[in-house]
C-alpha positions, 0 to 999 in steps of 0.5 A: 503888577509892574514889570521890570526889564533889563537890557545888558550892553557889553562893549565887546558885543556892540554892533559897531564902533572901534572906539570904546567911548562910542559904540552902536547897538541893535535891540528890538524894543518892540519886546517891551510894552509901550508904556511909561518907564522909569529908567535907571542904569548900572555901569562898570568898566574894566581897569582904565588908564586915567589921563584926566581928572574930568568927569565922564558923562554917559549918553545913550541914544534912546530918546532925543537927539541934539538940541541947540540952546542959547549961548552961554556967558562967553557967547558960545552956543551951548549944545544940549544933549537930550540923551544924557543918562548920568555921570560915571565915577572914577575910583581914583587912588587905587591900584586898578582904577575903573569907571562905575555907576550904580542905580543910585548914583544918578537920578532916574529918567522917565520915558513916555514910552519904550524907545523906538530906534532899534539902532542906538549909540552909547557914548562916554564923553568928557563934555558934550563934544569930547570923547572921554580918554580912557583907552581901551577899557571895556564895559558892561552897561545895564539899562533897567526899565521899570513900568510906571 
């Protein structure tokens, strides 16, 4: 029987990080069996003040770090983030906007084994290099690991 594990991360309970868009967490990954996993996530923030129409991108330092790749058409070096999990969606046009994603909002990520670094970061970006400007909204992020 395949097992599923959920790791619940709340921004108020992070190990460190003053800004909501960059938090560090500690989790002992040795609790998970070392096998292949399908990783999906859900995310929900408290009410936010949207000062941008940019997409919010979620990066979680579970596997790879930064990798520099070829330059784009303008000649600028493009940085690839190996820890990209997916996009977060605005609830625009509502009285109380927030960011969210469910397990079907983004495709799953497949891992060759359980994460190794017990201290890892969660970042919410407007692009690869810029923090997403959503003020002091807190969030809950649920990482779902399913054996495969």
